[in-house]
Structures are given as C-alpha cells and as structure tokens.
C-alpha positions as CSV (number, residue, x, y, z in Angstrom):
1,M,15.1,-24.1,-15.1
2,S,12.0,-22.3,-13.8
3,E,12.0,-18.7,-12.8
4,I,12.7,-18.0,-9.1
5,V,10.9,-15.1,-7.4
6,A,12.4,-13.8,-4.1
7,F,9.7,-12.0,-2.1
8,I,10.8,-10.0,0.9
9,G,8.1,-8.7,3.3
10,V,5.2,-11.1,3.7
11,G,3.0,-9.1,6.0
12,N,-0.7,-8.2,5.5
13,M,-0.1,-7.1,1.9
14,G,3.0,-9.1,0.8
15,S,1.6,-12.5,1.9
16,P,-1.5,-12.6,-0.3
17,M,0.6,-11.1,-3.2
18,A,3.1,-13.9,-2.9
19,E,0.4,-16.5,-2.6
20,N,-1.2,-15.3,-5.9
21,L,2.2,-15.7,-7.6
22,I,2.4,-19.3,-6.2
23,K,-1.1,-20.0,-7.5
24,A,0.0,-18.8,-10.9
25,G,2.7,-21.4,-10.9
26,K,5.7,-19.2,-10.0
27,K,8.5,-20.6,-7.8
28,V,8.5,-18.2,-4.9
29,C,10.8,-18.1,-1.9
30,V,10.0,-15.6,0.9
31,F,11.7,-13.9,3.8
32,D,10.7,-11.5,6.5
33,V,12.5,-10.1,9.5
34,S,9.4,-10.7,11.6
35,K,9.2,-14.1,13.1
36,E,5.4,-13.7,13.4
37,M,5.1,-13.1,9.7
38,L,7.3,-16.1,8.9
39,D,5.3,-18.3,11.1
40,K,2.2,-17.3,9.3
41,A,4.0,-17.9,5.9
42,R,5.0,-21.3,7.2
43,E,1.3,-22.1,8.0
44,R,0.5,-21.2,4.3
45,K,3.2,-23.7,3.3
46,F,5.4,-21.1,1.6
47,D,9.0,-21.9,0.7
48,I,10.9,-19.9,3.4
49,A,14.5,-18.8,3.4
50,D,16.1,-19.0,6.8
51,S,17.9,-15.7,6.3
52,F,18.1,-12.8,3.9
53,E,21.5,-14.0,2.7
54,N,20.1,-17.5,2.0
55,L,17.3,-16.0,0.0
56,L,19.7,-14.1,-2.3
57,S,22.0,-17.1,-2.6
58,R,19.2,-18.9,-4.6
59,S,20.0,-16.6,-7.6
60,P,16.5,-15.2,-8.0
61,N,15.4,-13.9,-11.4
62,I,13.0,-11.4,-9.8
63,V,13.1,-9.8,-6.4
64,I,9.9,-8.2,-5.0
65,T,9.9,-6.2,-1.8
66,M,6.9,-4.9,0.2
67,L,8.4,-3.0,3.1
68,P,7.1,-0.4,5.6
69,A,9.3,2.6,4.9
70,G,12.1,4.1,2.9
71,K,14.7,3.3,5.6
72,N,13.8,-0.4,5.3
73,S,14.0,-0.4,1.5
74,K,17.4,1.4,1.6
75,K,18.8,-1.1,4.1
76,V,17.6,-4.1,2.1
77,Y,18.8,-2.8,-1.3
78,L,21.9,-0.7,-0.5
79,G,23.4,-2.4,2.6
80,E,26.8,-4.1,2.3
81,N,25.1,-7.4,1.6
82,G,22.1,-5.7,0.0
83,I,20.1,-6.8,-3.0
84,I,21.8,-4.5,-5.5
85,N,25.3,-5.8,-4.5
86,K,24.3,-9.4,-4.6
87,V,22.0,-10.2,-7.5
88,S,23.1,-10.7,-11.2
89,K,22.5,-8.0,-13.9
90,D,19.7,-10.2,-15.3
91,C,17.7,-9.9,-12.1
92,L,14.6,-7.7,-12.1
93,L,14.0,-5.6,-9.0
94,I,10.5,-4.5,-8.0
95,D,10.0,-2.4,-4.9
96,C,6.3,-2.3,-4.0
97,S,6.9,-0.3,-0.9
98,T,5.3,3.1,-0.6
99,I,8.4,5.3,0.3
100,D,9.7,8.8,-0.1
101,I,10.6,9.8,-3.7
102,K,14.2,10.7,-2.8
103,T,15.0,7.2,-1.6
104,S,13.1,5.6,-4.5
105,V,15.2,7.6,-7.0
106,E,18.4,6.7,-5.1
107,L,17.6,3.0,-5.3
108,G,16.8,3.1,-8.9
109,T,19.9,5.1,-9.7
110,K,22.2,2.7,-7.9
111,A,20.6,-0.3,-9.7
112,K,21.0,1.4,-13.0
113,E,24.7,2.0,-12.2
114,K,25.1,-1.7,-11.8
115,G,23.2,-2.4,-15.0
116,I,20.2,-3.9,-13.2
117,K,16.6,-3.1,-14.1
118,M,14.5,-1.8,-11.3
119,I,11.1,-0.2,-10.9
120,D,9.3,1.4,-8.0
121,A,5.8,-0.1,-8.0
122,P,3.7,0.9,-5.0
123,V,0.1,-0.5,-4.9
124,S,-3.4,0.7,-4.3
125,G,-6.2,-1.5,-3.3
126,G,-5.4,-2.6,0.2
127,V,-5.5,-6.1,1.7
128,M,-8.7,-6.9,-0.2
129,G,-7.1,-6.0,-3.5
130,A,-4.0,-8.1,-2.6
131,K,-6.1,-11.1,-1.7
132,N,-8.3,-10.8,-4.9
133,A,-5.3,-10.1,-7.2
134,S,-7.0,-6.8,-8.1
135,L,-4.3,-4.3,-7.0
136,T,-3.4,-1.2,-9.0
137,F,0.3,-0.8,-9.6
138,L,1.8,2.6,-10.1
139,V,5.1,2.1,-11.7
140,G,8.2,4.3,-12.0
141,G,11.2,3.3,-14.1
142,S,12.3,2.9,-17.7
143,R,9.9,1.6,-20.3
144,E,12.2,-1.4,-20.7
145,A,12.0,-2.2,-17.0
146,F,8.2,-1.6,-17.0
147,D,7.7,-4.0,-19.9
148,S,9.8,-6.7,-18.2
149,A,7.8,-6.4,-15.0
150,K,4.3,-6.1,-16.4
151,P,3.6,-9.9,-16.8
152,I,4.5,-10.5,-13.1
153,L,2.5,-7.5,-11.9
154,E,-0.5,-8.7,-13.9
155,I,-0.6,-11.8,-11.8
156,M,-1.1,-9.7,-8.7
157,G,-3.2,-6.8,-10.0
158,K,-5.7,-5.7,-12.6
159,N,-4.5,-2.2,-13.4
160,I,-0.9,-1.6,-14.2
161,F,0.1,2.1,-14.9
162,H,3.5,3.4,-16.1
163,A,3.7,6.7,-14.3
164,G,7.0,7.8,-15.6
165,D,10.7,7.6,-14.7
166,T,12.2,6.3,-11.5
167,G,10.4,7.7,-8.4
168,C,7.2,8.6,-10.3
169,G,5.4,5.5,-9.1
170,N,5.8,6.6,-5.5
171,G,5.0,10.1,-6.5
172,A,1.8,9.1,-8.1
173,K,0.9,6.9,-5.1
174,I,1.6,9.7,-2.6
175,C,-0.7,12.0,-4.6
176,N,-3.4,9.4,-4.8
177,N,-3.4,8.7,-1.1
178,M,-3.5,12.3,-0.2
179,A,-6.7,12.6,-2.2
180,L,-8.0,9.4,-0.6
181,G,-7.3,10.6,3.0
182,I,-9.1,13.9,2.3
183,S,-12.1,12.2,0.6
184,M,-12.4,9.7,3.5
185,I,-12.7,12.5,6.0
186,G,-15.2,14.3,3.6
187,A,-17.4,11.2,3.2
188,S,-17.4,10.7,7.0
189,E,-18.3,14.3,7.7
190,A,-21.2,14.2,5.2
191,L,-22.7,11.0,6.5
192,M,-22.3,12.1,10.1
193,L,-24.0,15.4,9.3
194,A,-26.9,13.5,7.8
195,K,-27.2,11.5,11.0
196,R,-27.3,14.6,13.1
197,L,-30.0,16.0,10.8
198,N,-32.0,12.8,11.5
199,I,-32.0,11.7,7.8
200,D,-31.9,8.0,7.1
201,I,-28.2,7.3,6.6
202,K,-28.8,4.5,4.1
203,K,-30.9,6.7,1.9
204,V,-28.3,9.5,2.0
205,H,-25.6,7.0,1.1
206,E,-27.6,5.7,-1.9
207,I,-28.3,9.3,-3.0
208,M,-24.6,10.2,-2.8
209,K,-23.6,7.2,-4.8
210,N,-25.7,8.4,-7.6
211,A,-25.1,12.2,-7.2
212,S,-22.2,14.6,-7.4
213,G,-21.1,13.8,-3.9
214,N,-19.9,10.3,-4.9
215,S,-16.4,9.2,-4.2
216,W,-14.4,6.0,-3.7
217,P,-15.1,6.1,0.1
218,I,-18.8,6.5,-0.5
219,S,-19.3,3.9,-3.3
220,V,-16.6,1.3,-2.5
221,Y,-15.4,1.7,1.1
222,P,-18.0,3.5,3.2
223,P,-16.8,4.6,6.6
224,L,-20.0,3.8,8.5
225,P,-21.3,0.3,9.3
226,G,-24.4,-1.1,7.7
227,L,-23.9,0.5,4.2
228,K,-21.9,-2.2,2.4
229,E,-20.9,-5.8,3.1
230,G,-17.3,-6.9,3.2
231,V,-15.7,-3.5,4.2
232,P,-13.8,-2.8,7.5
233,S,-16.6,-0.6,8.9
234,N,-18.8,-3.7,9.0
235,N,-16.0,-5.6,10.8
236,K,-15.2,-3.3,13.8
237,Y,-12.7,-1.5,11.6
238,R,-10.2,-4.3,11.4
239,P,-7.8,-2.9,8.8
240,G,-7.7,-3.4,5.1
241,F,-5.5,-0.2,5.1
242,S,-4.6,1.0,8.5
243,A,-4.8,4.5,9.8
244,G,-1.1,4.3,10.6
245,M,-0.3,3.6,6.9
246,M,-2.5,6.5,5.8
247,S,-0.8,8.8,8.3
248,K,2.6,7.7,6.9
249,D,1.5,8.4,3.4
250,L,0.0,11.8,4.3
251,K,3.3,12.8,5.9
252,L,5.1,11.8,2.8
253,A,2.7,14.0,0.7
254,I,3.2,17.0,3.0
255,E,7.0,16.6,2.8
256,C,6.9,16.5,-1.0
257,A,4.6,19.5,-1.1
258,E,7.0,21.5,1.1
259,E,10.0,20.5,-1.1
260,V,8.3,21.7,-4.3
261,K,6.4,24.6,-2.6
262,A,3.0,23.2,-3.5
263,N,0.0,24.6,-1.6
264,T,-2.0,21.6,0.0
265,P,-4.2,23.0,2.7
266,L,-6.6,20.1,2.7
267,G,-3.8,17.6,2.6
268,S,-2.2,19.3,5.6
269,T,-5.4,19.3,7.5
270,A,-6.0,15.6,6.8
271,N,-2.4,14.9,7.9
272,T,-3.1,16.6,11.2
273,I,-6.4,14.7,11.8
274,Y,-4.9,11.3,11.0
275,D,-1.7,12.1,13.1
276,E,-3.8,12.9,16.1
277,F,-6.0,9.8,15.6
278,C,-3.0,7.6,15.5
279,K,-1.4,9.3,18.6
280,E,-4.6,8.4,20.4
281,G,-3.8,4.7,19.9
282,N,-5.7,4.0,16.6
283,S,-2.8,3.3,14.3
284,N,-3.9,-0.3,13.8
285,K,-7.5,0.5,13.1
286,D,-8.7,0.8,9.5
287,F,-8.3,4.3,8.1
288,S,-12.1,4.6,7.6
289,A,-12.4,4.6,11.4
290,I,-11.6,8.2,11.2
291,S,-15.3,8.6,11.0
292,K,-15.4,8.2,14.7
293,V,-13.4,11.3,15.2
294,V,-15.4,13.6,12.9
295,G,-18.7,12.2,14.1
296,G,-18.3,12.7,17.8
297,N,-21.1,10.9,19.5
298,A,-23.5,11.1,16.6
299,W,-23.2,7.4,15.8
300,D,-22.8,4.5,18.2
301,Y,-20.6,1.8,16.8
302,E,-17.7,-0.4,17.8
303,I,-14.1,-0.1,16.9
304,D,-12.1,-3.2,17.3
305,D,-9.7,-3.3,20.3
C-alpha cells in the first residue's frame, strides 16, 4: 500500500508544496477550512477531503500542516478530534507553520507523550521557493524524527537544516525573519537615498551587489522595480511573502526577545515600521513594498490594489 500524505492548509504556500509532492508520486489528500482555497485545489485536481475528520480517517502515514498562526496549529493538533488524538503512533507529524516557540514546544511534547514523532519545520523562500521546490526547512525535533522527515522535505526544498530540539525550528525561523525584515528596510533606505542623490539606481544596485552593502534583499529580492526580473517589485508588489506575514513574524521575534531579555533595537524598530504599514491597509502587499514608506515621494511606482 502506498504512503498517504495528509496536507492541511493549501493556501499560497501549501498548495505548491502539496503539488510538488504529487509530482514526485506521493499520494496526497488535502484539506483547508477556506472554501476559496479548496476551490483552487479542486481546479488543480487535488484529492480533497470533504472534512478534517474525513482526512484523518484515511489513516495517513504523514501529516503536514501549513497554517497561519499558533492558535490554528494548536486547534488542529490538540483539539478533541485533533491530529495527535486521532493518528496512529506510526504517523509522522510535520508542522510547517511559523508559530510561537511556546506553542511549538507544547505540540511536540504532546506528540511525544503519545509516542508520535513530530517536528516543527517552518520554511524560508516564499511562494517562489514553494513553487520551485527550493524552500529552506528549519527543523526542530529529535534526530530520529528529523531523519524520518528529511526525504519528504527534500521533495519540497533544497536546504534542510536540523536546528535542534522541539521549537528550535521556529526559533531559528523567527531569528532569520527578524534579520530579513531589518535588511529589507535597510536596502530600501539605501536605494532611495541614491535616488534622492540623483545617482543611477541600477548602477548603485550593481555596485551594492558586489560590495560590502550586499544582502539578500539587494541581490535576490530588490525592493524597487526595474532591478531584477521575476520579483514582486516588478509585479506591482503582488506578494511572494506578504507584509502581513512579515509583521506577524517580527511580533513573534519581539515577544521572544522580551521573554529572554534580549536587546533588539533594530528588530523593534522594524516591527513598528511594518506594523504601521499594515495598519495603513498594506497587509496583502509584498513585504518589499515597505520601500514605498521609507522612500516618501522619491520614487514613483505602483503598488497593486
């Protein structure tokens, strides 16, 4: 009998991840609470469960979740009819959601008490990475659970890292995205300053890519249009990774910093900037659209409505 993968949460990230598993020959059944997402999954000809209970009744060997927040993961895994109470001990649980460390540890601990292997495996790479099966997985959990999950993760991603025990995957993701949020603002400020100084933006961009000012937002994901094909800034900032998701991750980072009394002044500033940007109605824009805020009227370009 072939291995059954239950995939819960087929939104912008989950859908292409599930599709890559199907392309690799895996038997995948999906479910989402959003009718819109299920309709899109139906258009892709996915095998769809008509309910959460029906999905789990298929006795999956692996369950993968890609959900918006810790409260969603907690409900799906720990509810009365939740995953941990319904699957067999041989089922591998993989939560790819980016959530708070406390909840991640709670889920992993409850699974362990039931004798079930579970990892937290948030991803980096955005929608483009999900579509291209080039995601980076940051994994927390036992070495045994990590080794069991690695073959399935390698179908969806290129870089698979074991960050440590349960919760460390989400901890590493939160640290990474705090740095990303800060560096995106820095890249935007530098390029906008060049514009105000009447220096050719394309030349400054090329210089920065080859100098000490280089960063992922400069070389891979520039925040201004006309610098690189295939990135959101060249598509009216339709999201690969939304400002709302970045704001959520920055809030998680600041909460963690407060808990362990870490000093993160730039992280706190980035959190404030993205929070205000989202409150102004930009949650569904790509996070690189933050360049519009730091640039004022220095650059005339469109943001998708």
